C-alpha positions in Angstrom: -32.6 5.5 -3.0 -34.9 6.5 0.0 -37.5 8.9 -0.7 -38.3 11.7 1.7 -41.0 9.4 3.4 -38.3 6.8 3.9 -40.2 4.5 1.2 -37.8 2.6 -1.1 -38.1 3.6 -4.5 -38.5 1.3 -7.7 -35.0 2.0 -8.5 -33.8 -0.1 -5.3 -35.7 -2.9 -6.4 -32.9 -4.0 -8.9 -30.1 -3.6 -6.2 -32.3 -5.5 -3.8 -32.8 -8.6 -6.2 -29.8 -9.9 -4.3 -30.6 -9.8 -0.7 -27.3 -8.7 0.5 -26.7 -5.4 -0.6 -27.5 -2.6 1.8 -28.4 1.0 0.7 -27.0 3.4 3.1 -29.1 6.8 3.4 -27.9 9.1 6.0 -28.3 12.8 4.9 -28.8 14.0 1.5 -25.9 15.3 -0.4 -25.3 19.0 0.0 -26.9 21.5 -2.8 -24.3 23.6 -4.4 -25.0 27.4 -3.9 -23.6 30.1 -6.5 -20.1 30.9 -5.2 -20.0 28.1 -2.8 -17.4 26.0 -3.9 -16.6 22.9 -1.9 -13.6 22.9 0.4 -13.7 19.7 2.2 -14.4 16.3 1.5 -17.9 16.5 3.4 -18.9 19.1 1.1 -18.8 17.0 -1.9 -19.0 13.3 -0.8 -22.3 10.9 -1.4 -24.0 10.2 1.8 -25.9 7.4 -0.2 -24.3 4.5 -1.3 -24.6 0.8 -1.8 -22.7 -1.6 0.1 -22.6 -5.4 0.9 -21.4 -7.6 3.6 -18.2 -9.4 3.8 -20.2 -12.7 3.8 -21.4 -11.8 0.2 -19.8 -14.0 -2.7 -18.0 -12.5 -5.7 -20.7 -13.8 -7.8 -23.5 -12.0 -5.8 -21.2 -8.8 -5.7 -20.9 -8.9 -9.5 -24.8 -9.0 -9.6 -25.2 -6.1 -7.4 -22.2 -4.2 -9.6 -24.3 -4.9 -12.7 -27.7 -4.1 -11.7 -26.8 -0.9 -9.8 -24.2 0.1 -12.6 -21.2 0.4 -10.1 -17.6 0.3 -10.8 -16.8 0.2 -7.0 -18.6 -1.7 -4.3 -18.1 -0.9 -0.7 -17.6 -3.9 1.7 -18.5 -3.8 5.3 -18.3 -5.7 8.3 -21.4 -4.4 10.3 -21.2 -0.7 9.5 -17.4 -0.7 9.5 -15.3 -0.6 6.2 -13.9 -3.9 5.6 -13.0 -3.2 2.1 -13.6 -2.1 -1.5 -14.1 -4.3 -4.7 -13.8 -2.7 -8.0 -14.7 -4.0 -11.5 -11.1 -3.8 -12.3 -10.3 -6.1 -9.4 -13.2 -8.5 -10.8 -11.5 -8.4 -14.4 -8.1 -9.4 -12.9 -9.6 -12.4 -11.1 -11.8 -13.6 -13.9 -8.5 -13.1 -16.2 -6.3 -15.0 -13.8 -9.3 -18.0 -13.6 -9.1 -18.2 -17.6 -5.2 -18.1 -17.8 -5.6 -21.2 -15.1 -8.0 -22.8 -17.5 -5.2 -23.0 -20.0 -2.7 -24.3 -17.6 -1.1 -27.9 -18.3 -3.7 -30.8 -17.6 -1.2 -32.5 -15.5 -1.6 -29.8 -12.8 2.2 -29.2 -12.8 1.9 -25.3 -12.7 1.6 -25.2 -8.8 -1.8 -23.3 -9.1 -5.1 -24.6 -7.4 -8.1 -25.5 -9.4 -10.2 -22.3 -9.5 -13.0 -22.2 -7.0 -16.5 -21.3 -8.7 -17.4 -17.8 -8.5 -20.7 -18.3 -6.3 -18.3 -20.0 -3.7 -15.4 -17.4 -3.8 -15.7 -15.1 -0.8 -15.7 -11.5 -1.6 -12.7 -11.2 0.9 -10.5 -13.0 -1.5 -11.2 -10.4 -4.4 -11.5 -7.2 -2.5 -8.7 -4.7 -1.4 -8.9 -4.9 2.3 -7.3 -1.6 3.5 -8.3 0.7 0.6 -7.0 4.1 0.5 -9.6 6.3 2.2 -10.2 9.9 3.4 -11.9 11.6 6.4 -14.8 14.1 6.0 -12.7 17.0 7.0 -9.9 16.4 4.7 -9.3 19.1 2.0 -10.9 18.3 -1.3 -7.7 19.2 -3.3 -6.0 16.3 -0.9 -8.6 14.0 -2.1 -8.6 14.7 -5.9 -4.8 14.7 -5.7 -4.7 11.0 -4.0 -7.0 10.0 -6.5 -5.3 11.3 -9.5 -1.8 10.4 -8.6 -3.0 7.0 -7.3 -5.1 6.5 -10.4 -8.4 5.8 -8.1 -11.9 5.8 -9.2 -13.2 6.7 -5.6 -12.4 7.1 -2.1 -14.2 5.7 1.0 -15.0 8.5 3.6 -14.5 7.3 7.0 -14.7 8.3 10.6 -12.4 6.7 13.0 -13.8 4.9 16.0 -12.6 2.9 18.8 -14.2 -0.4 17.0 -12.6 0.8 13.5 -13.5 2.8 10.4 -17.1 3.6 10.2 -18.1 4.2 6.8 -19.7 7.7 6.1 -19.7 8.4 2.5 -17.9 8.1 -0.8 -16.2 10.6 -3.3 -15.9 9.4 -6.8 -14.3 10.8 -10.1 -17.9 12.0 -11.2 -18.1 14.0 -8.0 -14.7 15.9 -8.7 -15.7 16.5 -12.1 -19.0 17.8 -11.0 -17.5 20.1 -8.6 -14.7 21.2 -11.1 -17.1 22.0 -14.0 -20.7 22.6 -12.5 -21.8 26.3 -12.6 -23.9 25.9 -9.6 -20.9 25.1 -7.6 -19.4 28.5 -8.6 -16.0 27.1 -9.5 -16.5 27.2 -13.5 -14.1 29.8 -14.9 -14.4 31.2 -18.4 -10.8 30.1 -19.0 -12.2 26.3 -18.9 -14.6 27.2 -22.0 -13.6 26.0 -25.3 -12.4 28.6 -27.6 
């Protein structure tokens, strides 16, 4: 994360070990105030996130995800949203590769030989047009979308003439925080265990 002085903290060193990730730090996340429950995505979204370029290999993306302990990695083309890579997408890709290894030796299964991960482009594994939300969308809409579609996060975008500008991220953890953190003022006594 960037400190208030603009210097990179030691926690960034891990994510920057691979030269391609980019830490985006725009404005800090809003601080909850008692009784000030979030109403829109903008009230809750993360404004600091790690993203990689479309030129990143799957192997490099996996390293970034492991080092930064991410389940979802935003992929950008410049500053525009290009896609989203999830740990689940990587698992599916790797399982498919293992399945190919067990294919008949004569190659009659019609599948191509798997490309090494360091040569596999992130565009081949990412979701190119992920579900997304705008910052002025009601928080309830984002929560419903994530729940019904079983999504772990939603990129927050702003539509521009050039494409979708990536401005933030809303995760499951953010929604749980808003629902149960007393500082947001939405924690009700009915939620307590009896």
